[in-house]
C-alpha positions as CSV (number, residue, x, y, z in Angstrom):
1,M,8.0,-6.0,7.9
2,F,7.2,-4.4,4.5
3,T,5.8,-5.7,1.3
4,S,8.4,-7.7,-0.5
5,T,7.7,-6.5,-4.0
6,G,10.5,-5.6,-6.4
7,S,14.1,-4.6,-5.6
8,N,15.3,-3.4,-2.2
9,G,16.3,0.2,-1.8
10,L,15.1,3.2,-3.9
11,Y,16.1,1.9,-7.3
12,K,13.8,3.4,-10.0
13,A,12.1,5.6,-7.3
14,P,13.7,9.1,-7.5
15,L,10.6,10.9,-6.3
16,S,10.2,8.7,-3.3
17,K,13.8,9.3,-2.5
18,S,13.4,13.0,-2.7
19,L,10.3,12.9,-0.4
20,L,12.4,10.9,2.1
21,L,15.4,13.1,2.1
22,V,14.4,16.7,1.7
23,P,11.3,17.0,4.0
24,S,13.0,14.9,6.7
25,A,16.2,17.0,6.6
26,I,14.2,20.2,6.8
27,S,12.1,18.8,9.7
28,I,15.2,17.8,11.6
29,L,16.8,21.2,11.1
30,L,13.7,23.0,12.2
31,T,13.5,20.9,15.3
32,L,17.1,21.1,16.4
33,L,18.6,24.4,15.0
34,F,15.9,26.7,13.7
35,Q,13.0,26.5,16.1
36,H,12.2,30.2,15.6
37,Y,11.3,29.4,11.9
38,Q,8.7,26.7,12.8
39,K,5.9,29.2,12.9
40,F,6.2,29.6,9.1
41,F,5.5,25.9,8.6
42,A,2.5,25.6,11.1
43,Y,-0.8,24.5,9.5
44,N,-2.8,27.3,11.0
45,L,-6.3,27.2,9.7
46,Q,-7.3,30.4,11.6
47,A,-4.6,32.4,9.8
48,I,-5.7,30.9,6.5
49,K,-9.3,31.8,6.9
50,E,-9.1,35.1,8.7
51,D,-5.8,36.6,7.4
52,F,-5.9,34.9,4.0
53,Q,-2.4,33.4,4.4
54,I,-2.9,31.0,1.6
55,W,0.8,30.2,1.5
56,R,0.3,28.2,4.7
57,L,-1.6,25.6,2.7
58,V,1.7,24.9,1.0
59,C,4.2,25.3,3.8
60,G,2.0,23.7,6.5
61,R,1.3,20.7,4.4
62,V,4.8,19.6,3.3
63,I,7.1,19.7,6.4
64,C,6.4,17.8,9.6
65,L,7.2,19.7,12.8
66,D,6.9,16.5,14.9
67,L,9.8,14.0,14.5
68,K,7.5,11.1,15.3
69,D,5.3,12.0,12.3
70,T,8.4,12.5,10.2
71,F,9.7,9.0,11.1
72,C,6.4,7.2,10.5
73,S,5.6,9.0,7.3
74,S,9.1,8.3,6.0
75,L,8.7,4.6,6.6
76,L,5.4,4.6,4.9
77,I,6.7,6.5,1.9
78,Y,9.6,4.1,1.6
79,N,7.1,1.2,1.6
80,F,4.8,2.9,-1.0
81,R,7.8,3.4,-3.4
82,I,6.5,0.3,-5.1
83,F,3.8,2.4,-6.7
84,E,6.4,4.7,-8.3
85,R,8.0,1.6,-9.8
86,R,4.6,0.3,-11.0
87,Y,3.1,3.5,-12.3
88,G,6.2,5.5,-13.2
89,S,7.4,8.7,-11.7
90,R,5.0,11.0,-13.6
91,K,1.8,9.0,-12.8
92,F,3.0,8.6,-9.2
93,S,3.6,12.3,-8.8
94,S,0.2,13.0,-10.4
95,F,-1.4,10.9,-7.8
96,L,0.4,12.7,-5.0
97,L,-0.5,16.1,-6.5
98,G,-4.1,15.2,-6.9
99,A,-4.3,13.7,-3.4
100,W,-2.5,16.7,-1.9
101,T,-4.8,19.2,-3.5
102,L,-8.0,17.3,-2.8
103,S,-7.0,16.6,0.9
104,A,-6.5,20.4,1.4
105,L,-10.1,21.0,0.3
106,F,-11.4,18.1,2.4
107,D,-9.4,19.4,5.4
108,L,-11.4,22.6,5.4
109,L,-14.7,20.9,4.8
110,L,-14.2,18.4,7.6
111,V,-13.1,21.2,10.0
112,E,-16.3,23.1,9.2
113,A,-18.4,19.9,9.5
114,A,-16.8,19.1,12.9
115,Q,-17.6,22.6,14.2
116,Y,-21.2,22.5,12.9
117,V,-22.0,19.0,14.1
118,F,-20.0,18.6,17.3
119,G,-19.3,22.2,18.2
120,I,-15.5,21.6,18.0
121,T,-13.4,24.6,17.0
122,I,-10.2,23.6,15.4
123,N,-7.7,26.4,14.8
124,S,-4.7,24.3,13.6
125,L,-3.9,20.8,12.3
126,P,-0.7,18.7,12.4
127,S,1.6,19.9,9.7
128,G,3.4,17.6,7.1
129,F,2.9,15.6,4.0
130,L,0.3,13.5,5.7
131,G,-2.7,13.7,3.4
132,P,-1.1,12.0,0.4
133,V,0.5,9.4,2.7
134,F,-2.9,8.3,4.0
135,A,-4.2,8.5,0.4
136,L,-1.7,5.9,-0.7
137,F,-3.3,3.4,1.6
138,V,-6.2,3.2,-0.9
139,P,-4.1,1.7,-3.8
140,F,-2.1,-0.3,-1.2
141,Y,-5.3,-2.0,0.0
142,C,-6.8,-2.5,-3.5
143,S,-3.8,-3.6,-5.5
144,I,-1.1,-5.1,-3.3
145,P,-1.8,-8.9,-2.7
146,R,-2.2,-10.2,0.8
147,V,0.3,-13.0,1.7
148,Q,-0.2,-14.8,5.0
149,V,3.0,-15.0,7.0
150,T,1.9,-16.7,10.2
151,Q,-0.9,-17.0,12.7
152,V,-1.2,-15.8,16.3
153,L,-3.0,-18.2,18.6
154,G,-4.4,-19.9,15.6
155,Y,-7.0,-17.2,14.9
156,F,-5.3,-14.0,14.0
157,S,-3.5,-13.9,10.7
158,I,-0.2,-12.0,10.2
159,T,0.3,-11.0,6.6
160,N,2.9,-9.0,4.7
161,K,0.6,-5.9,5.0
162,T,-0.2,-6.1,8.8
163,L,2.7,-4.1,10.1
164,V,2.2,-1.4,7.5
165,Y,-1.3,-0.9,8.8
166,I,0.0,-0.9,12.3
167,L,2.5,1.8,11.3
168,G,-0.4,3.8,9.8
169,L,-2.4,3.4,13.0
170,Q,0.6,4.7,15.0
171,L,0.7,7.7,12.8
172,L,-3.1,8.1,13.2
173,T,-2.8,8.2,17.0
174,S,0.2,10.6,17.2
175,G,-2.0,13.7,17.3
176,S,-5.3,14.9,18.5
177,Y,-6.7,16.1,15.2
178,I,-4.7,14.0,12.9
179,W,-7.8,11.9,12.2
180,I,-9.1,14.8,10.1
181,L,-6.0,14.5,7.9
182,A,-6.3,10.8,7.7
183,L,-10.0,10.9,6.7
184,S,-9.4,13.6,4.1
185,G,-6.4,11.7,2.7
186,L,-8.5,8.5,2.4
187,I,-11.4,10.3,0.7
188,S,-9.0,12.0,-1.7
189,G,-7.3,8.7,-2.4
190,I,-10.6,7.0,-3.2
191,C,-11.7,9.9,-5.4
192,Y,-8.4,9.8,-7.4
193,N,-8.1,6.1,-7.5
194,S,-11.7,5.5,-8.7
195,S,-11.5,8.3,-11.2
196,I,-14.6,10.1,-9.7
197,L,-15.4,13.3,-11.8
198,K,-12.3,12.6,-13.9
199,V,-10.0,14.1,-11.3
200,H,-7.0,12.2,-12.6
201,R,-7.3,14.1,-15.9
202,I,-7.5,17.5,-14.2
203,L,-5.0,17.2,-11.4
204,C,-2.0,15.7,-13.2
205,V,1.6,16.6,-13.9
206,P,2.1,17.9,-17.5
207,S,4.5,16.0,-19.7
208,W,6.7,19.0,-20.2
209,V,7.0,19.5,-16.4
210,A,7.9,15.8,-16.0
211,K,10.6,16.1,-18.7
212,I,12.1,19.1,-17.0
213,F,12.3,17.3,-13.6
214,S,13.7,14.2,-15.3
215,W,16.5,16.2,-16.8
216,T,17.3,18.3,-13.7
217,L,16.4,16.5,-10.5
218,E,16.2,12.8,-11.5
219,P,20.0,12.5,-11.9
220,I,20.4,13.9,-8.4
221,F,18.0,11.5,-6.6
222,S,18.3,8.5,-8.8
223,S,19.8,5.4,-7.2
224,A,22.1,2.7,-8.6
225,E,20.7,-0.7,-9.4
226,P,21.2,-3.1,-6.4
227,T,23.9,-5.6,-7.0
228,N,23.6,-7.7,-3.8
229,E,20.1,-9.1,-4.5
230,I,19.6,-12.8,-4.6
231,R,19.2,-13.9,-8.2
232,V,16.0,-15.9,-8.7
233,G,15.9,-18.2,-11.7
234,M,18.3,-18.3,-14.7
235,G,17.0,-15.4,-16.7
236,A,19.4,-14.0,-19.2
237,T,18.7,-10.4,-18.3
238,V,17.9,-8.5,-15.1
239,D,14.3,-7.8,-16.3
240,I,13.7,-11.5,-16.9
241,Q,15.1,-12.3,-13.4
242,R,12.8,-9.7,-11.8
243,Q,9.9,-11.2,-13.7
244,Q,10.8,-14.6,-12.4
245,R,11.0,-13.1,-8.9
246,M,7.5,-11.8,-9.3
247,E,6.2,-15.2,-10.5
248,L,7.8,-16.8,-7.4
249,L,5.9,-14.2,-5.3
250,D,2.7,-15.0,-7.1
251,R,3.2,-18.7,-6.4
252,Q,3.7,-18.0,-2.7
253,I,0.5,-15.9,-2.7
254,M,-1.5,-18.7,-4.3
255,M,-0.1,-21.4,-1.9
256,S,-0.9,-19.1,1.0
257,Q,-4.4,-18.6,-0.2
258,V,-4.8,-22.4,-0.7
259,A,-3.5,-23.1,2.8
260,Q,-5.8,-20.5,4.4
261,M,-8.8,-21.8,2.5
262,R,-8.0,-25.3,3.6
263,R,-7.8,-24.2,7.3
264,Q,-11.1,-22.4,7.0
265,R,-12.9,-25.4,5.6
266,Q,-11.4,-27.7,8.3
267,Q,-12.7,-25.3,11.0
268,Q,-16.1,-25.1,9.4
269,R,-16.6,-28.9,9.2
270,P,-14.6,-30.8,11.9
271,D,-15.9,-34.1,10.5
272,F,-13.8,-33.6,7.5
273,F,-12.4,-37.0,6.4
274,C,-11.0,-38.8,3.4
275,N,-11.9,-42.3,2.3
276,N,-10.8,-44.7,-0.4
277,A,-13.6,-44.2,-2.9
278,A,-11.4,-42.7,-5.5
279,S,-12.2,-42.6,-9.2
280,P,-10.4,-45.1,-11.5
281,N,-8.9,-42.2,-13.3
282,C,-7.7,-40.5,-10.2
283,S,-4.0,-41.1,-9.2
284,F,-4.6,-40.7,-5.5
285,T,-7.1,-41.8,-2.9
286,G,-9.0,-39.7,-0.5
287,C,-12.1,-38.2,-2.3
288,L,-15.6,-38.0,-0.9
289,P,-18.4,-40.2,-2.3
290,P,-20.1,-39.0,-5.5
291,G,-23.1,-36.7,-5.1
292,T,-21.5,-34.7,-2.3
293,L,-19.2,-31.6,-2.3
294,E,-15.9,-33.1,-3.4
295,R,-13.3,-31.9,-1.0
296,C,-9.9,-33.4,-0.3
297,C,-6.4,-32.5,0.6
298,V,-5.7,-29.5,-1.7
299,E,-2.0,-30.0,-1.7
300,R,-2.4,-33.5,-3.1
301,C,-4.8,-32.2,-5.7
302,I,-2.2,-29.7,-6.9
303,E,0.3,-32.5,-7.3
304,C,-2.2,-34.4,-9.5
305,L,-2.8,-31.6,-12.0
306,Y,-3.8,-34.0,-14.8
307,C,-6.5,-35.7,-12.8
308,Y,-10.0,-34.7,-13.7
309,R,-11.3,-35.1,-10.2
310,A,-8.5,-32.8,-8.9
311,S,-9.3,-30.1,-11.5
312,H,-13.0,-30.4,-10.5
313,I,-12.1,-29.8,-6.9
314,L,-9.9,-26.9,-7.8
315,R,-12.7,-25.3,-9.8
316,S,-15.0,-25.6,-6.9
317,L,-12.4,-23.7,-4.8
318,Q,-12.1,-21.0,-7.5
319,L,-8.5,-21.9,-8.1
320,T,-8.8,-23.1,-11.7
321,Y,-5.9,-20.8,-12.7
322,L,-3.6,-23.2,-10.9
323,V,-4.6,-26.0,-13.3
324,S,-4.2,-24.0,-16.5
């Protein structure tokens, strides 16, 4: 279901683990045992604007009061742990801090815009750590490669990212005004990810704060290295084996793109055919006559990497990196 990048579990993702355990535990306790304390975690915009209860911007935007939102956001945070492994805990926490702060500002602006344009009065929004979760879809869309898994009815592609988007859509439709949180989260993610107005330099976690948390909380939430993973390759160290696993994933991505491009070209031109007018230097037959767009079976071209005609076809398909 989820993106197969890196190790399983929460190894090298202590912040993601803390975001999974602590808010989920508090949400379950508030739902089952301490219902009379839920009012302190409500995201009440009217109380913030009229009574200046600024503390609700913190309490109301951390803990989910709906268990469905808790479950969906926890699954998404578990999937997005790959960014903590890629960026490091400090940079990942800086992104969450920046997205959380910007989404609070955009929440208020979008509520005022909805009231001014549509005449909708919104007094409260769904509570929880939802703004940064939606903001993480921005780097997920931009930086995580898309690998096709299968096709439905021959037209709809199912990739390694499809069910993650479906889970985000489920979270989006769980409440009446949660679209405001989603929109503000996406806008804040775009602003932080694209370095608009140098936000990443202003809203960041200082190094001394990161050191304090690494000394105190990281030993509590750190996870042991998984020992039951399938070893890929014959690397002498674990890091080399992980690098080989990533290279294997890259090869799967490239082959998926080649197969998808081949299917698209076959659908565009049904009269696609191969003949025997091959070049003397070519080790296979099946190329089109000279003077036309040279297209043939891409898999056979990959097998003939030292053939000039094959490399020419791969360059025309923008896949020259397979030849190098």
